[in-house]
Structure formats: C-alpha cells, structure tokens
C-alpha positions in Angstrom: 111.7 -203.9 59.8 107.9 -204.6 60.2 105.1 -204.7 57.7 102.4 -202.1 57.4 99.7 -202.6 60.0 102.2 -204.0 62.5 101.9 -203.4 66.3 104.4 -202.6 68.9 104.2 -206.3 69.9 105.1 -207.3 66.3 108.2 -205.1 66.4 109.2 -206.6 69.8 109.0 -210.1 68.3 111.2 -209.1 65.4 113.7 -207.6 67.8 113.6 -210.7 70.1 114.0 -213.1 67.2 117.1 -211.1 66.0 118.5 -210.6 69.5 117.0 -213.3 71.8 119.3 -212.2 74.7 117.2 -209.0 75.0 114.1 -211.0 76.1 115.1 -211.0 79.8 115.6 -207.2 79.7 112.4 -206.3 77.7 109.8 -208.9 78.7 108.4 -209.5 82.2 107.6 -213.1 83.3 103.9 -212.3 82.8 104.6 -211.4 79.2 104.2 -207.6 79.7 106.8 -205.0 79.7 109.8 -205.5 81.9 110.9 -202.8 84.3 114.5 -203.5 83.4 114.2 -201.4 80.3 112.1 -198.5 79.1 110.6 -198.9 75.6 109.4 -195.6 74.3 107.1 -194.8 71.4 107.4 -191.2 70.2 108.7 -190.2 73.6 106.0 -192.0 75.6 106.6 -195.0 77.8 105.1 -198.0 76.0 104.1 -199.6 79.3 101.6 -196.8 79.9 100.1 -196.7 76.4 96.4 -197.7 76.5 96.8 -200.5 74.0 100.2 -201.7 75.2 101.8 -204.2 72.9 98.7 -203.9 70.6 99.5 -200.3 69.8 99.6 -200.0 66.0 102.8 -198.6 64.5 102.6 -196.0 61.7 105.2 -194.6 59.3 107.2 -192.0 61.1 106.8 -193.5 64.6 110.0 -193.5 66.6 110.7 -196.4 69.0 113.6 -196.1 71.5 114.8 -198.5 74.2 116.8 -197.4 77.2 118.1 -199.3 80.2 116.2 -198.5 83.5 118.3 -196.2 85.6 117.9 -195.6 89.3 120.0 -194.0 92.0 120.4 -191.0 94.1 
C-alpha cells in the first residue's frame, strides 16, 4: 500500500486519497490526529508516538483504526 521508507503520514495520505470521506474522522483541523478515531500502530495510539505522523513504517507493522467510544 505504501513504499519502503514510508511514514505513518504517508499511509494516512494514501488512505485519505482512496477514501476522502474519512478525513473528517481521522484529521483534526490543526492537521494532527482527530479525537474522533483512534489510529493504532502495533497496539499503541499513534497520537502519542514521539514522531507522530513522521513515524517510519516497517514491514510487519500493523496499523488499525477504531472509532472513538465513550460512555458510562
């Protein structure tokens, strides 16, 4: 889906090019991660990764996306 040496941001752009309707759910107005969905890289919330969208992807990494859930 992405070339070798790609970052999490590169993957996001591929996904948003393919499914532009996801932008409002994945990207905040400031260009960072939206709180409307949880993007995970190997089980870690991508919004808390030190490099954020610049985090390099490597073969075998697993990226998951889940809707944010709240309630009581």
